[in-house]
N, C-alpha and C positions, 0 to 999 in steps of 0.2 A: 504494500500500500504506500503511495507516495505522500509527501508532506502536504501537497496541495489539497488532499481530501481529508485531512485531519480535522477534528472538531476544533472549536475556538478554545483559546487558552483557559477560559473560566471552566469550561466543561472538562478539559484535560486535567486541570488542577484538582477539581472536585473529585474526579475519578481516581486520581493518584492518592488523594487524601483518604478516600473511602476504601482503598485497597482493591480497586477494580482491576482484576488480572487481565481482562480483555483490553482495557484502556492502556495498561502498561505494555502489553504485547504489541499494540498498535504503534506506540512510540518506539519500541525496540526495532520493529521492522522498518520504520520510517527514518530513524535518525542514526542507528548504530553504524551503518556503512560510512556515512559522512563523518561520524565521530572517530571511527577507526582511522580514516585518512588523515584527519586533523591530528590525532594523537601520534600517528606515525611520523609526523614532521618533527616532533620534539624528542622522540626516543629512538634507540638504536636498533630495535628489532620489531618485527610484527607481533611476536609473542608479548613483548613488553607493552606495545600499543593496545593489544587486546586486554591486558590486565588493567591498563589505564581506563579503558571504556567500562570494564566491569566495576572498578572502584568508583567511577563517576556515577553509574546508575545506582549503586549502593548509597552514595552520598546524596543523590537526588531523593531517593525514597526516605532516607533518614531526615532530610532537611526540608521536605516539601511544605511542612507546616509553616516554615519561615519565609516562604516565597511571598513577596509583597506586590508583585505585578508592576514594578517600576520599569522593568524591561520585559520583552517577550519571554515566554517560558523557554523557548529554544535558546535564546541568548543567555539566559540564566544557566541553563544546563551546560552550554558550551563554555561559559566562564568557569564553571566548576571543573570541566574537563581540562581546560587550558592550565588552570592552577595545579591540578594533579599531575598533568603531563610535564609542566615546567619543573616541578620538584623532582620528578623521576628523571627527567632529562638532565637536571643538574647533577644527580648522582651518577649518571652515565656520561657526564662531561659533554653534553650537547646543548648547554645553555647559551643563548645569544641575547644581546641587548635589543629591546624592541622600541624604545621610545626615541632613539636617535639613529640616523643613518650614518654609517661610516663613510669616509672618502671613497668615491667611486667616479673616476674620471673617464672610464671606458664608455664610448658611445654604444647605445643599444643597437644601432644599425650602422653598418660601414659607411662613413662619410663619403667615400668614393662613389656611392650609388646616387648622390645628389648633385645637382648642378652648382657650379661655383658662383662666387659673388659677382663675377664679371659677366655671367651668362644673362641672356635676355630674360630668363625666368629663374632667378637665383633661388636656391633651396628646393627646387622641384626635383622630382625623380628624373634621372637620366633615361631610365627605361622603367616602366611600371613593372612591379613584380609579376611574374608569370602566374596565370590562373592555375590553381592546383587541379589535378585530375579528380573526377568523381570517384567515389569509393563504393560503387554499387556492388562489386563483387565481394563475396564474403571473405575470401582469403585476403584481398587487398585491404578491406576494411579492418580486419583483425590486425594486420601488420601495421597499419597507420595508428590504430589505437595503442598498440604496443610501443610504437615510436614516441607517441605523445606521452604515454605513461613514463617511459624512460627519461624523456626530457624533463618532465616535472620532478621526478625523483632526484635528478641531478641539480636542480635549482638550489641556490642558497636557502637556508631554512626559512627565513622571513618571507622571501619571495614565494616559496612553495606554499606556505601557510596562507598567505593573502590570495594567491591564485586559486588555491583549493576552495577557500571560503567564497570568493567572488564568482568564479567561472564554473566551478563544479557543483558547489552547493547552493549557489544562487543567492547568497547573502548580499544585502545592499551595503554601500560604502559606509554609511553611518554605523550599522551594526558591527562591521568589521573593525572600525576605529574604536568603538566602545569595547569590543571584546578583547582586542589586543593592546589597548592603551596607546594607539597610534594617532598622530595628527592626520588631518585630511590630506595634507601635502605628502607626508611620508607614505601613506597608503596608496596614493596615486602613483608615486614614483616606483614603489615596490611592484605594484600591479603592472605598470608599463614595462619595467625591466623584465619581469617574468614572462609576459606575453611576447615581448620581442625575442627573448631567448628561445622560447618554445617554437615560435614561428621560424626562427633561423634554423633550428634543428630539423624542422619539417622540410624546409627548403633543401637542406643538405641531404635529407633522406630521399626526397624525390629525385634530386640530381644524381645521387649515387646509384639508385635503382633503375633510372631511366624511365620511370613510370610517366606516362603522358607525353613522352617525347615522340 
């Protein structure tokens, strides 16, 4: 069951407080996959991420009476998860600072792909990026998904988390900033860098395989 068909927060909270097992199962089915992806960004193994998710659900059930509704239920649950994952990641030496961006002077796209200052159209593309081939075939679609997954896994931790929350889980910018303690500017930069890197990896994948040529 997807998150789009979940009941409203007041119904979910009431169900959890009443010990409604069906309501809890509904949340597990809807959010656990997303939570596992998020937790995996902080810790060193999938098994460790699974334990983080389990600990998060336990903390949710134990603390649901204290939920005040100042944020959405999902944001509240994800905050618990991030706190648990950060602590575990710290023990596994995967902690990174979130509230500031370190120096990063590398361009996200090769400057040579843009027109120079003396050109008639400075800053424009020298040649527009090639249109990617469709992935109607099941084999190709699976290969592309694998390439995307690998590219995301290789992102720096902060970029990986922001991209996961925004583009995979569909969280809005405000929720991500609140969840991770990021400024709006930092969130935009991290998301832009992550998207540019993944797009670059896909371009290299298509070029190396000759797909669509």
